[in-house]
Residue, then its C-alpha position, 0 to 999 in steps of 0.5 A: m574592384p578596389s586595389l589592395r593598396k587602396t583597401f589597406d589605406a582605407y583600413l588604416d585611415g579608418r583607425a586614425a584619430p578622429v580629428p574634427r574637420m571643418d566644412l570651410a568653403p574656399e572663399a572662407r579659406l582665401r579670406l583667412v589667407r588674405s589676413h594671415g597667409d604670410f608664408s610660402l605654403a599659405y595660399s596652397t593650403a587654401v586651394q589645393g584639393g584633397l586637404s582637410y581643415f581643423g580650426d574655426d572662423e578665425g583660422y585653420i590648420a590644413f592637413a591630409t591623412k595617409m595610411g592612418r597618419h595625419f600630416v599637417l601642411g605648413d604653419p597655421v593660417a591664423p593670427a600670429a599670436a594664436r598659432a601656438d594654440y591652434i597647434r596645441r589643440f590639433v595635437a591634442a585631437a590628432g594624436d601624434p600628427w606629423f608637421v611638414q615644411v613648417g617655419r621656425r616659430t611652429a618648430q619651437v612650439l612643437a619642440g615644447f610639446g616634446y616633438q623631434v624637429n629635423h630640417a626638411g630643406i631650405d626656402t630661399r627668400l629675396v628681400l626686395a628692399t635690399h636684394d637686386f641683381s647687380g654685382t659680379r655674383n649675379e652676372t649669370v642671371r643678368y646674362s640669361e635675360r640678355w641672351l633671351f632678349k638679344r635673340g628675339y624672345a619676349i617676356v610678358e605677364d599673361d592676362g589670360d589672352t597670351a596663350s590658350r588653355a589648350h596650349v598651356e595644357s600642352l606645354s605642361a604635358q610636354w614638360r611632365a613627359e621630361r620629368i624623372v617620374k612621368r606617370r604621376e604629379m606630386t601632391f601635398l608639398n606641391r599641388p597639381f598644376k592647373a592651366g587657369l590661374g587662381d585668385a591673385m596668382r601671377r603668370f609670366m610667359l616666355l615668347d619665342p621670336d615667332g610669338r609662341a609661348v614656350a615657357l611659363l612661371d606662376f606665382d602664388p601671393m603671400f598676404r599680411d593684414g589684407e595686403i599682398l606681402g609678396y609672391t612665392t614661385a608655384f609652377k614652372r613649365k616649358f617645352a622640352d627644346t626650350t633654352p635653359h636660359a628660360e627659367i632664369g630669365l623669367t624669374k629675374f624679370a618677375v622679381d624685378r617687376f615685383r620690386k618695381e610694384g613695391h612688394g616686399q619679398v619673393t620666395l623661391g620655394l622649398s629645396p628639399l633636403a638641402g642645407i641639412e644641419d643641426t636644428g638646435f632642437r631635439e632631433s632624430r639623428f637617424w632621419r638627419a643622416m637619412f636626409e643627408r644621404a638622400y640628398a647626396s644619393r645619385r639614385v635619388n637624384s636620377r630616379i626620384f627627384n633631382v634635389q641637388g639640381q633644385a637647390a643649385f637653381k635657387r642658389r643662383f639668385h643669392g637670396e636668404e636661405e631659411a630652414t624649413f622643418i619636419a616634426f614628429r614625436r616618433g619618426s618611424p619608417f612607416g610614417m615616412t613611407a606614408l608621407l612619401r606616398l601622400c606626396k606621390a614621391i613613391 
């Protein structure tokens, strides 16, 4: 028998604006990402389950529906010059959709359509032509890598033979067991983890002195005009008793590898609610205040998601902090509840 919550969701979703959805095969989505997927979430929009797609053979907007409201994930995966038109057409079809974790150009378009635009947090970008780990401010990052190597650890890129699928699944399950929220894995802004790698993804593993894989770090590719522009961190997993130097050492090793390969950039992903400030657009003062309070809240950081710890980790790498945005015409508490439920944050 369906739960009351699911019945209520189905009723509300049935009342949502009937957006025309594309039957876009995974291969077609990845083809478009290879041409236009130059932002952190692009790859995830193509491979994450449970998303719907609006657009045509030249580009798409990825979105999901919850409690009768449509939520767009990231920027359009489309030619840069055409993205504003995809947004215009989707807004016309979807009524009052929300746009989540979008870049400044998308925010500017939405502001022109009368949307309120608020900061959602920051993404950290390492521009590899100018960024390295030299200097005093990066001493702690270099120390973590040295600490690991001096104690017999090794970092390798996994070609599929380093650890079995069962071992990776066990590693992920034990990591999950240590999270604040153990019963569910977050979705939408973060897609669920898979033991196997998707097309063009990269995985780096930390091996302990006995050769056992004890931590991993996965990256999604970013593309422009068919070429890999760089990578964005997608997943990190480790056994509970693994040294805290693991994540820092893995990140440094991978970034150095990408730099040697000639890639342009690495993004570390969203630090939710970090760096909230005036956007320069018309924004909701109420939600700005609520986001600031949530970031500072001891209860949020200890019971829901450690947003302060997430931001502090990424700031260790001294990259360029770029604002990401959330946009809506009317930012109601009901809509925010729907978004949090879509992400499985509550």
